[in-house]
N, C-alpha and C positions, 0 to 999 in steps of 0.2 A: 469742364472743370474752368469756375469764374476766380479768378486767383489776383491778387496784388503783386503778385513775387515776378518778379520778370527774371529772373536767376536759369539758365542754361540746369543745373543741378534739381529743381523744380520741376521746371517742362519735361525732362528726359524721364523723371523717375514718376513722371505721371500718367506719361505714353508708355511708359514701362509696365504701369500698373494696370492699364487698360483704357486711357484715356483718348477719344477719339475726336475732344474737343477740347480746345483750350484756349480762351480770350480772357483779355485782361482788362481789373475791374472798371477800368475807363470807357469801356464799349456800350455803343446805343442802344436803347431799346431795342429795337432794328437789328440788330447784328445779333444780340444773345438770342432773339428768334429763331431768326432765322438757321444759327448755330442749333439750337434746341430740334428743330426739324430738320436739319440733313444729318445732323448725327440721328436724329431717331429713323432716318432712310437708311444709314448704313456708312454716310458718308466721313470723313475727317473733316475736322472744319479749324482752321486756326486763322488767328487776326491777322493783320497784314505785318505786322514787326515780327509776332511770330513763329509766322510762315517764312520770313526772310531768314531768317536765324535758322529754320532748321533747314532750308534748303543750304545753308552757306555751311552746316556742321557738315552735311552727306555729301558736296561740295568740294572742301577742303581739302587740298593734297594732301595724303598722310605723313605722320610725322618724320620727320628726317632724321636720320644716326641721333643726330646734336641734341634732340630733346629726351632721347632716350639715357636714362640714366646720370641725370642733372648734375648727380655727389661726384660727378667724374671728372677729371681734368681732362678735355683734350686728349693729350697725350695718353692717357688712360683708358679712353675709348678707341684710342685706334688700336690698344696693345690687347682691347678683350678684344674687338672683332677678327685681331688676327688668332687668338687665340680661340676665339668661335670657327676659323677657316681652318682651325687643324694645326698650326703652327706649332713649335716648338720655343721654348725660349731662347735653345740659339739662334734659331732660323727666324725668331722677332730681330732678335738683337743684330743680325746682318742685314736683315731689309730695313731696318730703320736707323743705322749706324748707331747704334747705345751698345755701349759695355755691358757683358750678361750681370754685372751684379745690377747696374740701372733698371734691367726688365725685371730679374727677380726680384727690385725692390717696385718694380709699380704694378708684381703680380701682387705682391702681397698686399698695399696695397688696394685695389681692387678688391681680392677677396674682403679684408676688411667691408671694404664702403660696403658690398653687396648682400654682407652679412652669412657670405658662402662657404664651406669648409673647404671646397680644391676645382679643382681645373673644371670637373662633369659636368658640376652647379653652375659654375660659370658657364660655361658652354649652354648649357639647356637656359636659363636666363639671360643670354646676348642673343641665343638663336629667334627665342618668343617675344623678344624686342625688336626683332627686325634685321637683326647683324648678322651680316658675313651671310647674309642669302646668295 
């Protein structure tokens, strides 16, 4: 693929669609010829800037719990992690030194923000995001 787009979304969409080569429009003629020949022989080829970004993407640490559910406050994420770990509201209240009413209010807020109907759905969403493993 020869493109002027440097966006990660374009790069990864092209790769998912089967592109084995990805060069930016500013590549010189020799780079383009080499890329075509390499891809025709079964190789994957990326320009230096693209190769660096692909490498960074795959070597980056996995997202932390803080990046999961950005719509939640840190306290709500903490409570969601405890819910996902199987803790009841009274257990959460005791562990976090909160009143049971405060925990209930936070749980209600979590359900509303995640658009889930119950604790089971919240647990599934949390575990899918890597909380409480």
